[in-house]
Residue, then its C-alpha position, 0 to 999 in steps of 0.5 A: m518495476l516491482i509487483f506487490p501482491a496485497i493482503d489486507i487484514k480485518d478481525g484476523k481475516c484476509v478480506r478486499l474491500t470495494r472503494g474503501d467501504f468496510d461494509t464491503a469487506e469480502r473475505v479472500a483467502d483462508d490464511a495469510l501466511e499460506t497466501a504470502l507463501a503461494f504469492r513467493a511461489a509465483g515469483a514475488r519478492w515483495l508483499h503489501m500488507v494492510d491493517l484494516d482494523g488498525a487504520v480505523a483505530g489509530r493503533r496496532v491491532n493485528a500485529p502479531l500476523f503481520t510479524r508472523v508473516a514477515r517472519e515466515s514468508g521469505l518475503e519482503v513486507e511493507l505494511g500500513g494501517g494504524i501506524r501513528d507513533m514512534a513506538s509502532a513504527d519501532y516495533y514493526l521494523e525492528r520485528g521483520i517489517s522491511r518498510v511501514i506506511l505512514g498515511s493519517a500519521a503523515l497528514q496529522d503529524p508532520d513532526f512524527l513523520r519527519a522524525a521517523v524519515q530521519k530515524h528510518g530513512e527509506r524504510v518509511a513511506v507515505g501512503i497518499d490516499a485520494m478521492d476526487g484528488r482529495v487526500r482522505a485520512e482515518g481509514w479513508l473516512t475523513d477529508g484530510g483538507t489538502d490536495y494529493i500533489a500538494f501533499a505529495k510535495r510536502m512529503e517530498a520536502m520532508g525527505v520521503r522517498t516513496i509514496v504509495f498513491t491509491d485512487i480511492s474510486k478505483d480500489g477493488a472496483l476492478a476497473g483500471p488504474n487512475f493513469e492521469q493521476l499517477a501521471a501527474l504525480q509522477e511529473a510532480v515529485s521525484c519519489d518512487i511511486v507505487a500505484s494502487g487501486g484498480v489494477t485489473t488486467i495484464e495491459d494495465v501492468r504493462r502500461l504502469a510498467e511503461m509509465g516507469l513507475y517503481g512498484a504496482i500493487l495487485g490486490k482483488a485482480l489476483y483473488k478474482g483471477t483477472l490476471s496471473l501474478a506470475e505473468a504480471i511479474a514477468i512483465a515488470l521486470a522486462 
């Protein structure tokens, strides 16, 4: 299983939210590149980044920061937030980002998603962010009108190979992942599943690895020190 340490950006700063609430934004690091380099030193190969401003605005907001990290960190970077058209997907993928994650665009513009997958293949992932099993959009602020399993099956049918699944109620809460929903998703589709939200302890990492998931995103737990990135990577690779 791959471990994806996470850096979320709001107003150019590294922050973490609790349950997707922008009012809870807490600055957790001074410099994104320095943080990425520290993750690499701990053994990370990938980095998960989110443009929180972009997710709300529906466009690229902090693009220079993301491309600099991709260029200078030595990590493979996957990026979500505000990627709503082909120009934005092309922009990032042509400037060092390894994989883009489409969220609201995948829900609201299936023609764009289909074209992006046809053009960029496995470099396009879909983020499914759910509250009580319902998909959310627009920076998690609106109900997407569909069940997360049904949506995942539609994504699979369109050729999507990687799904980043977040239970919003768990995100940033340091309360453990939603293992039940992850298991149901893994059973429903053949896509690679990345668990996001709530990973807090080494036991959480071990359990996700034992489920055979493709990856797990570690966010607030790293900044609060509830687990060691190096130890998490060692367990995931075991």
